C-alpha positions in Angstrom: -34.0 -11.4 12.7 -34.3 -14.1 15.3 -31.9 -14.1 18.2 -30.3 -17.4 17.0 -29.7 -16.1 13.5 -28.2 -12.9 14.9 -25.9 -14.9 17.2 -24.8 -17.2 14.4 -24.1 -14.2 12.2 -22.1 -12.6 15.0 -20.1 -15.8 15.6 -19.3 -16.4 11.9 -18.4 -12.8 11.1 -15.2 -11.0 12.1 -17.0 -7.7 11.8 -19.3 -6.5 14.7 -23.0 -6.7 13.9 -23.8 -3.6 15.9 -22.2 -0.2 16.4 -20.2 -1.2 19.4 -16.7 -2.7 19.5 -16.2 -6.3 20.7 -13.2 -7.3 22.6 -13.0 -10.6 20.8 -13.2 -9.0 17.3 -10.3 -9.1 15.0 -9.1 -6.4 12.6 -6.4 -6.9 10.1 -4.7 -4.1 8.3 -2.6 -4.5 5.2 -0.8 -1.5 3.9 0.3 -1.3 0.3 3.8 -0.2 -0.7 3.3 3.0 -2.7 6.2 4.5 -4.6 7.2 8.0 -3.4 6.5 9.5 -6.8 2.8 8.4 -6.5 2.7 9.8 -2.9 4.0 13.1 -4.0 1.6 13.2 -7.0 -1.3 12.7 -4.6 0.0 15.3 -2.2 0.3 17.8 -5.1 -3.1 17.3 -6.6 -5.3 16.5 -3.6 -5.9 19.5 -1.3 -7.4 17.3 1.4 -4.3 15.1 1.4 -2.0 18.1 1.4 -3.8 19.7 4.3 -3.7 16.5 6.3 0.0 15.9 5.8 0.8 19.6 6.5 -1.2 19.6 9.7 0.4 16.4 10.9 3.9 17.7 10.0 3.3 21.0 11.7 1.9 19.4 14.9 4.7 16.8 15.0 7.8 18.8 14.0 6.9 22.4 15.0 9.8 24.8 14.5 13.5 24.0 14.7 16.1 26.1 16.5 19.3 26.0 14.5 22.8 27.2 15.2 25.9 27.2 13.1 29.6 27.6 13.2 31.2 30.9 12.3 31.3 31.4 8.6 28.3 29.1 8.0 25.6 31.7 8.3 24.4 31.3 4.7 23.9 27.5 5.2 22.0 28.2 8.4 19.8 30.8 6.6 19.0 28.2 3.8 18.0 25.6 6.4 15.9 28.1 8.3 14.2 29.2 5.1 13.5 25.6 4.1 12.0 24.9 7.5 9.8 28.0 7.4 8.5 27.0 4.0 7.8 23.4 5.0 5.8 24.6 8.0 3.6 27.1 6.1 
């Protein structure tokens, strides 16, 4: 490909023509609104998606330290159990 054609292609395209990034390049992202039921379905049926989400959650949230008022020990235990299940 001639140098002129390559330069024209580069100028007319928003994608880089080589493997390097260009500071003048433009990237547009449009995210689709996905209903929560579809997200949960994907999470349940795709092991790769589930692993990615679980890893992100574990690295972001880690473990919680919880406390409770006297007489609320059962509620605290339920929250602690839920957090333990969510992390594993």
